[in-house]
C-alpha positions as CSV (number, residue, x, y, z in Angstrom):
1,X,-0.2,0.2,0.1
2,X,2.9,2.4,0.7
3,X,4.7,1.8,-2.5
4,X,1.4,2.7,-4.2
5,X,1.2,5.8,-2.3
6,X,4.8,6.8,-3.4
7,X,4.1,5.9,-6.8
8,X,1.1,8.1,-6.9
9,X,3.1,11.0,-5.0
10,X,5.9,10.7,-7.4
11,X,3.5,10.6,-10.7
12,X,1.8,13.5,-9.2
13,X,4.6,15.8,-9.4
14,X,5.6,17.5,-12.6
15,X,8.0,15.7,-14.8
16,X,10.6,18.5,-14.5
17,X,10.7,18.0,-10.6
18,X,11.1,14.1,-10.9
19,X,14.5,12.5,-10.1
20,X,16.1,11.5,-13.0
21,X,18.0,8.5,-13.2
22,X,21.4,8.2,-15.4
23,X,21.0,6.6,-18.7
24,X,17.2,6.6,-18.3
25,X,16.3,6.9,-21.6
26,X,15.8,3.7,-23.7
27,X,17.9,4.2,-26.3
28,X,20.9,5.7,-24.4
29,X,24.2,4.8,-25.2
30,X,24.7,4.2,-21.2
31,X,21.8,1.9,-21.2
32,X,23.2,-0.1,-24.4
33,X,26.8,-0.1,-22.8
34,X,25.0,-1.7,-19.8
35,X,23.5,-4.1,-22.0
36,X,26.2,-5.2,-24.3
37,X,29.3,-4.7,-21.8
38,X,27.6,-5.5,-18.6
39,X,28.4,-2.0,-16.9
40,X,25.9,-0.3,-14.6
41,X,23.8,2.5,-16.6
42,X,25.1,5.2,-14.3
43,X,28.8,5.1,-14.8
44,X,30.5,7.2,-17.3
45,X,31.8,5.3,-20.6
46,X,35.7,5.4,-20.7
47,X,37.6,5.4,-23.9
48,X,37.9,1.8,-23.7
49,X,34.2,1.4,-23.1
50,X,33.6,3.0,-26.4
51,X,36.0,1.1,-28.5
52,X,34.4,-2.2,-27.6
53,X,31.0,-0.9,-28.2
54,X,32.5,0.1,-31.3
55,X,33.9,-3.5,-32.1
56,X,30.3,-4.8,-31.0
57,X,28.4,-2.6,-33.2
58,X,31.1,-3.6,-36.1
59,X,30.2,-7.3,-35.3
60,X,26.3,-6.7,-35.2
61,X,26.7,-5.0,-38.5
62,X,27.7,-8.4,-40.3
63,X,24.9,-10.2,-38.9
64,X,22.6,-12.4,-41.2
65,X,19.4,-10.9,-39.0
66,X,18.1,-7.6,-40.4
67,X,16.8,-6.5,-36.8
68,X,20.2,-7.2,-35.6
69,X,22.0,-5.3,-38.5
70,X,19.6,-2.6,-38.1
71,X,20.8,-2.2,-34.4
72,X,24.5,-2.5,-35.0
73,X,24.2,0.3,-37.4
74,X,22.3,2.6,-35.0
75,X,24.9,1.7,-32.0
76,X,27.9,2.3,-34.4
77,X,26.4,5.9,-35.3
78,X,26.0,6.5,-31.4
79,X,29.5,5.2,-30.9
80,X,30.9,7.2,-33.3
81,X,29.0,10.5,-32.0
82,X,30.0,9.7,-28.3
83,X,33.7,9.1,-29.7
84,X,33.8,12.3,-31.3
85,X,32.7,14.6,-28.7
86,X,35.2,13.3,-26.2
87,X,37.7,15.7,-24.9
């Protein structure tokens, strides 16, 4: 009952006041890194993590399954953008 009340209170607040979780968007690179590399979604991605994600994306792009190829292309785009925006 308390959980229901806290959820109701949380959703009654405006969106801007809600506490956001790191990497909380479904397609965020941090969330994908958590899925593919086994890292936590809140930790920052290092240069090595980006290289590993790029390798994973390149492998996915060679898949025989169209859905996996498309995910690999999207992941490669995100990794490339993040790598270029680093320092």
